[in-house]
C-alpha positions in Angstrom: 131.6 140.4 106.9 131.8 140.1 103.1 128.9 138.4 101.3 129.7 135.3 99.3 129.5 135.4 95.6 126.9 133.2 93.9 129.7 131.0 92.6 130.9 130.5 96.2 127.4 129.8 97.5 126.8 127.3 94.7 130.2 125.6 95.4 129.2 125.3 99.0 125.8 123.7 98.2 127.5 121.2 95.8 130.0 120.3 98.5 127.2 119.8 101.1 125.3 117.6 98.7 128.3 115.5 97.8 129.5 115.1 101.5 126.0 114.2 102.7 125.3 117.3 104.7 121.6 118.3 105.0 120.3 120.5 102.2 116.7 121.8 101.7 115.8 122.2 98.0 112.8 123.6 96.1 111.9 121.6 93.0 110.8 123.7 90.1 109.0 121.5 87.6 106.5 122.5 84.8 102.9 122.5 85.8 101.4 124.1 82.7 97.9 123.8 83.8 96.9 127.4 83.2 94.8 129.1 85.8 93.5 126.7 88.4 90.2 128.6 88.3 89.4 127.7 84.7 87.7 124.5 83.6 90.2 122.3 82.0 89.5 120.1 79.1 90.4 116.4 79.2 93.7 116.7 77.3 94.9 119.6 79.6 94.0 117.6 82.7 96.0 114.6 81.4 99.0 116.9 80.7 98.8 118.4 84.2 98.5 114.9 85.8 101.5 113.7 83.8 103.6 116.7 85.0 102.5 116.0 88.6 103.6 112.4 88.2 106.9 113.4 86.6 107.6 115.9 89.4 107.0 113.2 92.0 109.3 110.8 90.1 112.0 113.4 89.9 111.7 114.1 93.6 111.9 110.5 94.5 114.9 109.8 92.3 116.8 112.8 93.6 116.1 111.9 97.2 117.0 108.3 96.7 120.4 109.2 95.1 121.0 112.1 97.6 119.2 111.1 100.9 120.6 114.3 102.5 118.4 116.5 100.3 115.0 117.3 101.6 112.9 118.4 98.7 109.9 120.8 98.8 107.8 120.2 95.7 105.2 123.0 95.3 103.2 121.0 92.7 102.5 118.2 95.2 102.4 120.6 98.2 99.6 122.7 96.8 97.9 120.1 94.5 95.0 119.6 96.9 94.3 123.4 96.7 93.8 123.3 92.9 90.0 123.0 93.1 89.6 124.9 96.4 88.4 128.4 97.1 92.0 129.6 97.8 92.9 132.2 95.1 95.8 131.3 92.9 97.6 134.5 93.9 97.6 133.3 97.5 99.1 129.9 96.5 101.8 131.6 94.5 102.6 133.9 97.4 103.0 130.9 99.6 105.3 129.3 97.1 107.4 132.4 97.0 107.7 132.5 100.8 108.9 128.8 100.8 111.4 129.5 97.9 112.9 132.3 100.0 113.8 129.8 102.8 115.5 127.0 100.9 119.2 126.3 100.3 118.9 125.6 96.6 116.5 125.6 93.7 116.5 122.5 91.5 115.2 122.9 88.0 113.6 119.7 86.5 111.6 118.5 83.6 111.2 120.8 80.6 111.9 123.8 82.8 113.2 126.0 80.0 109.8 125.9 78.3 107.9 126.7 81.5 107.1 130.3 82.3 106.5 129.3 85.9 109.9 127.6 86.2 111.7 130.5 84.6 110.0 132.9 87.1 111.1 130.7 90.0 114.6 130.7 88.6 114.7 134.5 88.3 113.3 135.0 91.8 115.6 132.4 93.4 118.8 133.5 91.5 118.4 137.2 91.1 115.9 138.0 93.9 116.9 135.7 96.8 120.4 134.9 95.7 119.8 131.2 96.0 122.0 128.7 94.0 120.3 126.9 91.2 121.2 123.4 90.0 120.2 121.0 87.2 120.8 117.3 87.3 121.3 115.0 84.3 119.3 111.8 83.8 121.8 109.9 85.9 121.3 112.4 88.7 124.8 113.9 88.5 124.9 117.6 88.9 125.0 118.7 85.3 126.3 122.1 86.1 125.4 125.0 88.3 123.1 127.5 86.6 124.7 130.9 86.3 123.5 134.3 85.4 124.4 133.7 81.7 
């Protein structure tokens, strides 16, 4: 059986989204909090909290517009571990395991300026061969992300 190309996989995901079939997505949104083990100054904490709120808003808006998409948001999934004794490397490993299991990666927020989002993109697209999508502000699929 011949493997599908990334373009074919992406087309399948878009069709599933548009026809209401179930899709599981991983939402990559900037965190930019630095190491969770460091003490954060007040401005950095506000910036992190703003990104957490923005990621929640993006998730809610996408799921409202496309109720067939179940979104896994690692920022909110692992938020409670930020001040725990769990090492950041263990949290990142868990995020990678989740990313490997989803149907699609959705890039949101200022993802192009985020090293974390770009790492998730590279891992999803090049490592796991998972389609990657970006939505415009009206939540239309802007265009599939390609290797270019």
